[in-house]
C-alpha positions in Angstrom: 13.9 -16.2 21.3 14.5 -12.4 21.6 12.5 -10.3 24.1 11.1 -8.3 21.2 9.6 -11.5 19.6 8.2 -12.7 22.8 6.6 -9.4 23.7 8.1 -9.8 27.2 8.9 -6.0 27.4 11.9 -3.9 26.8 15.1 -5.3 28.4 18.3 -3.3 28.4 20.4 -5.1 25.7 23.7 -5.0 27.7 21.9 -6.5 30.7 20.6 -9.3 28.5 24.1 -10.1 27.3 25.4 -10.2 30.9 22.5 -12.5 31.9 22.7 -15.0 29.1 26.3 -14.6 27.9 27.7 -17.5 29.8 25.2 -19.9 28.1 25.6 -18.9 24.4 27.4 -15.5 24.0 27.0 -15.2 20.2 23.3 -15.7 20.3 22.9 -13.5 23.4 24.8 -10.6 21.8 22.7 -11.0 18.6 19.5 -11.0 20.5 20.6 -8.1 22.5 21.4 -6.1 19.4 18.0 -6.9 17.9 16.2 -6.0 21.1 18.1 -2.8 21.4 17.4 -1.8 17.8 13.7 -2.7 18.1 13.6 -0.5 21.2 15.2 2.4 19.3 12.7 2.1 16.5 9.7 1.8 18.9 10.9 5.0 20.5 10.6 6.6 17.1 7.0 5.3 16.8 7.7 3.1 13.8 5.1 0.5 12.9 5.5 -2.9 14.6 5.2 -4.7 11.2 8.1 -2.6 9.9 10.2 -3.4 12.9 9.5 -7.2 12.6 10.3 -7.1 8.9 13.7 -5.5 9.6 14.4 -8.0 12.4 13.6 -10.8 10.0 16.0 -9.5 7.3 18.9 -9.4 9.8 18.2 -13.0 11.0 18.0 -14.2 7.4 21.4 -12.6 6.7 22.8 -14.3 9.7 21.4 -17.7 8.6 22.6 -17.2 5.0 26.2 -16.3 5.9 26.4 -18.4 9.0 28.1 -15.3 10.5 27.2 -12.8 13.1 27.0 -9.1 12.5 30.4 -8.4 13.8 31.8 -10.9 11.2 29.9 -9.5 8.2 31.7 -8.2 5.2 30.4 -6.4 2.1 31.0 -9.4 0.0 28.8 -11.6 2.3 25.9 -9.2 2.2 26.2 -8.8 -1.6 26.1 -12.6 -1.9 23.0 -12.7 0.2 21.2 -10.2 -2.1 22.4 -12.0 -5.3 21.0 -15.3 -3.9 17.6 -13.7 -3.4 17.6 -12.2 -6.9 18.6 -15.4 -8.6 16.2 -17.8 -6.9 13.0 -19.4 -8.3 11.1 -16.3 -7.1 13.6 -13.5 -7.6 13.1 -10.3 -5.6 12.4 -7.0 -7.4 14.9 -4.1 -7.5 12.8 -2.1 -5.0 12.8 -5.1 -2.6 16.6 -5.4 -2.9 17.0 -1.7 -2.1 14.7 -2.1 0.9 16.7 -5.1 2.3 20.0 -3.3 1.8 18.6 -0.2 3.5 17.4 -2.3 6.5 20.8 -4.0 6.9 22.6 -0.6 6.5 20.4 0.9 9.3 21.1 -2.0 11.5 24.8 -1.7 11.0 24.5 2.1 11.8 22.9 1.2 15.1 25.4 -1.5 16.2 28.4 0.6 15.2 27.1 3.7 17.0 29.3 4.3 20.0 26.4 5.5 22.1 25.0 2.0 22.3 28.2 0.2 23.3 28.0 -2.8 21.0 31.5 -2.3 19.5 33.0 -2.5 23.0 30.9 -5.6 23.9 32.0 -7.4 20.7 35.7 -6.6 21.1 35.6 -7.8 24.7 33.9 -11.1 23.9 34.9 -11.9 20.3 38.0 -9.8 19.6 36.3 -8.0 16.7 33.7 -5.2 16.3 30.9 -4.8 13.7 31.7 -2.5 10.8 29.5 -0.4 8.5 30.2 -2.1 5.2 27.3 -0.7 3.2 27.2 2.7 1.6 26.1 4.3 -1.6 28.7 2.4 -3.5 27.3 -1.1 -2.9 23.6 -0.4 -2.4 20.9 -0.1 -5.0 20.5 3.4 -6.4 17.0 4.8 -6.7 17.4 5.7 -10.4 13.7 5.6 -11.4 10.7 7.3 -9.8 8.5 4.3 -10.4 9.7 0.7 -10.0 6.4 -1.1 -9.4 5.2 -4.1 -11.4 4.5 -3.3 -15.0 1.2 -5.0 -14.6 0.0 -2.4 -12.1 -1.7 0.1 -14.4 -4.9 2.1 -14.7 -7.9 0.3 -16.0 -9.5 1.7 -19.1 -13.1 2.9 -18.9 -14.3 -0.2 -20.6 -12.3 -2.4 -18.1 -13.8 -0.6 -15.2 -17.2 -1.3 -16.6 -16.4 -4.9 -17.2 -15.2 -5.3 -13.6 -18.3 -3.7 -12.2 -20.6 -5.8 -14.5 -18.8 -9.0 -13.4 -19.3 -8.0 -9.7 -23.0 -7.4 -10.3 -23.3 -10.6 -12.2 -22.0 -12.5 -9.2 -24.9 -11.1 -7.2 -27.5 -12.0 -9.8 -26.1 -15.6 -10.1 -26.2 -16.1 -6.4 -29.7 -14.8 -6.2 -30.9 -16.9 -9.2 -29.4 -20.1 -7.7 -30.9 -19.3 -4.3 -27.6 -20.0 -2.5 -25.7 -18.3 0.3 -23.5 -15.4 -0.5 -26.0 -13.0 -2.1 -25.4 -10.4 0.6 -21.7 -10.7 0.6 -21.5 -10.6 -3.2 -23.6 -7.4 -3.1 -21.3 -5.9 -0.5 -18.2 -6.7 -2.5 -19.7 -5.0 -5.6 -20.4 -1.9 -3.6 -16.9 -1.9 -2.1 -15.2 -2.0 -5.5 -17.4 0.9 -6.8 -16.6 2.9 -3.7 -12.9 2.3 -4.0 -12.9 3.6 -7.5 -15.4 6.5 -7.0 -13.2 8.0 -4.2 -9.8 6.7 -5.2 -9.2 4.8 -1.9 -6.4 2.6 -0.8 -7.2 -0.8 0.6 -6.6 0.2 4.2 -8.6 3.4 3.7 -11.6 1.4 2.5 -11.2 -1.1 5.3 -11.3 1.6 8.0 -14.5 3.4 6.8 -17.2 3.8 9.4 -20.8 5.1 8.9 -19.7 8.3 10.5 -17.2 8.9 7.7 -20.0 9.5 5.2 -20.3 13.3 4.9 -22.7 15.8 3.3 -21.3 18.4 1.0 -23.5 21.5 1.6 -22.5 22.8 -1.9 -23.9 19.7 -3.6 -27.1 18.7 -1.6 -28.0 16.3 -4.5 -25.2 14.0 -3.3 -27.1 13.5 0.0 -24.8 12.1 2.7 -22.3 10.8 0.2 -20.9 14.1 -1.0 -17.6 13.3 0.8 -15.7 10.7 2.7 -13.6 11.3 5.8 -10.6 9.1 5.2 -9.0 8.4 8.6 -6.6 5.6 7.7 -4.4 7.3 5.1 -0.9 6.2 4.5 1.4 7.3 7.4 5.0 8.4 7.0 8.1 8.1 9.2 6.3 6.6 12.1 3.6 9.2 12.2 -0.1 8.5 12.6 -2.4 7.7 9.7 -2.9 10.8 7.6 -6.5 12.1 7.3 -8.2 13.8 4.4 -11.6 14.5 3.0 -12.2 13.0 -0.4 -14.9 14.9 -2.3 -17.3 13.1 -4.6 -16.9 14.5 -8.1 -19.9 14.9 -10.5 -18.5 12.3 -12.9 -18.8 9.7 -10.1 -22.3 10.6 -8.9 -23.5 7.2 -10.0 -22.2 5.8 -6.7 -24.8 7.8 -4.7 -27.7 5.3 -5.4 -25.3 2.4 -5.0 -24.4 3.5 -1.5 -27.9 4.5 -0.6 -29.2 1.0 -1.5 -26.3 -0.5 0.6 -27.2 1.5 3.7 -31.0 1.3 3.4 -31.5 -2.3 2.1 -28.5 -4.5 2.2 -26.3 -3.6 5.2 -29.2 -4.0 7.7 -29.7 -7.6 6.5 -26.3 -8.4 8.0 -27.8 -7.5 11.4 -24.8 -5.3 12.4 -26.4 -3.9 15.5 -24.4 -0.9 16.6 -21.2 -1.9 14.8 -19.8 1.3 13.3 -18.1 -0.3 10.2 -19.4 0.5 6.8 -18.5 -3.0 5.5 -19.9 -5.8 7.6 -19.3 -9.6 7.4 -21.8 -12.3 8.0 -20.4 -12.7 11.5 -21.3 -9.1 12.2 -17.7 -7.9 12.2 -15.6 -5.5 10.1 -14.6 -6.9 6.7 -10.8 -7.5 6.8 -8.2 -6.5 4.1 -8.1 -10.0 2.6 -11.9 -9.8 2.0 -11.5 -6.6 0.1 -8.7 -8.1 -2.0 -10.7 -11.2 -2.6 -13.7 -9.1 -3.9 -11.5 -7.5 -6.5 -9.8 -10.8 -7.6 -13.2 -12.6 -7.9 -14.6 -9.8 -10.1 -11.4 -9.5 -12.1 -11.3 -13.1 -12.9 -15.0 -13.3 -13.7 -14.5 -10.4 -16.1 -11.5 -12.1 -17.8 -9.2 -9.2 -17.1 -5.4 -9.4 -16.8 -4.5 -11.4 -13.7 -1.7 -9.0 -12.9 -4.2 -6.2 -12.1 -4.8 -5.7 -8.4 -7.1 -3.6 -6.2 -4.7 -0.7 -6.2 -5.1 -0.4 -9.9 -8.6 1.1 -9.2 -6.8 4.0 -7.4 -4.5 4.4 -10.4 -7.6 4.5 -12.6 -9.2 7.1 -10.4 -6.2 9.4 -10.6 -5.9 8.9 -14.4 -9.6 9.6 -15.0 -9.7 12.7 -12.9 -6.8 14.1 -15.0 -8.7 13.2 -18.1 -11.8 15.0 -16.7 -9.5 18.1 -16.6 -9.4 18.5 -12.9 -6.3 20.5 -11.8 -3.3 18.5 -10.6 -3.4 20.0 -7.1 -7.0 19.0 -6.7 -6.2 15.4 -7.8 -3.3 15.4 -5.4 -5.4 16.4 -2.5 -8.2 14.0 -3.4 -5.9 11.0 -3.1 -3.8 12.3 -0.2 -0.4 12.4 -1.9 2.2 14.5 -0.2 4.0 15.2 -3.5 2.7 16.0 -7.0 5.4 13.7 -8.4 3.7 10.7 -6.7 0.4 11.6 -8.4 2.1 11.9 -11.7 3.4 8.4 -11.4 -0.1 7.1 -10.9 -1.3 8.8 -14.1 -1.6 6.9 -17.4 -3.7 9.0 -19.6 -5.2 7.5 -22.8 -4.3 8.2 -26.3 -7.7 9.8 -26.8 -7.1 12.2 -24.0 -3.6 13.1 -25.3 -5.1 13.7 -28.8 -7.6 16.0 -27.2 -4.8 18.0 -25.6 -2.9 18.0 -28.9 -5.9 19.2 -30.7 -6.4 22.1 -28.3 -2.7 23.2 -28.8 -3.0 22.9 -32.6 -6.2 24.9 -32.5 -4.6 27.7 -30.7 -1.5 27.9 -33.0 -2.1 26.1 -36.4 -5.8 25.2 -36.8 -5.3 23.9 -40.4 -2.7 21.4 -39.3 -5.2 19.0 -37.6 -6.3 16.2 -39.9 -10.1 16.3 -40.3 -11.7 13.0 -41.4 -15.3 12.3 -42.1 -17.3 12.7 -38.9 -14.4 14.4 -37.2 -15.0 18.0 -36.5 -12.2 20.5 -37.0 -10.8 22.1 -33.8 
């Protein structure tokens, strides 16, 4: 087991090789490489989960090829990726790119003369690791969006169906006088909050009572005029990004929903001084899986497409803000996107909205061109 996996602390990789090399030199060198690479990534403040995932890909490649990194060839790595793409659960193109990128970064580390691994391998095994991956044999990022086709914005009717199903779960639990009334109510409020503010799962998970903010410009929204989002998506090893998500007038229906949650429902969980907005029956913070489960239960009860997931509510929020005619920059700031292109990927405006835009353009240039039917006013 490597020192990284055992959390035994950072050990200089070359010292590890010297200490264990007499027992099993190949395994010792591989472990030393991985520990050294993990140390390099921790020094760049990369997330532990990302580091573990990269370590896992390297070990999976070793197991597949039955070869150590100093023996790898381009053909062996290509065969590894092909095996993953042809299995019973084939990986997506974006996943293949990620795996190849991880292996490429690992090879950049072990072939860098500053870390001395080439010299160690030549002395012990007579061959050194080589960088066998480049733009020629890695997956090109040819499309801005490569997510699952099923991940799409919900229509207005689908959003309503989802919320109705979540509310029905509360009513059924209450009518049957069984446990779960409070948790079902909490789950319904979470889904509505995620949509009303365009939150990611982790952002919703990390909300505390102190993150509820007044908007002095809109006193009618009470303390729900804005959310301080402290657990936004980080980038390049940085800390979670923060932003303030303002409540827009079209989503003001969430104000009484949150007011009831704070005044009537949350206190019944007996949370004491716990700061979390979403509390479990055990007086702890609701975890990510609980938030996902809330969406799945409501989605299935509503009979919606099973490929839809919680993140689709965020896509819906972006799309609907665009359809409400909010400026692109405002929408971008609301959801915490660094680039406008990312916001554009989330947007899937309806045919009705596109016809509205088309009508406006025709009205400005050729007002007689728009087809007017009974009950349809001319532009």
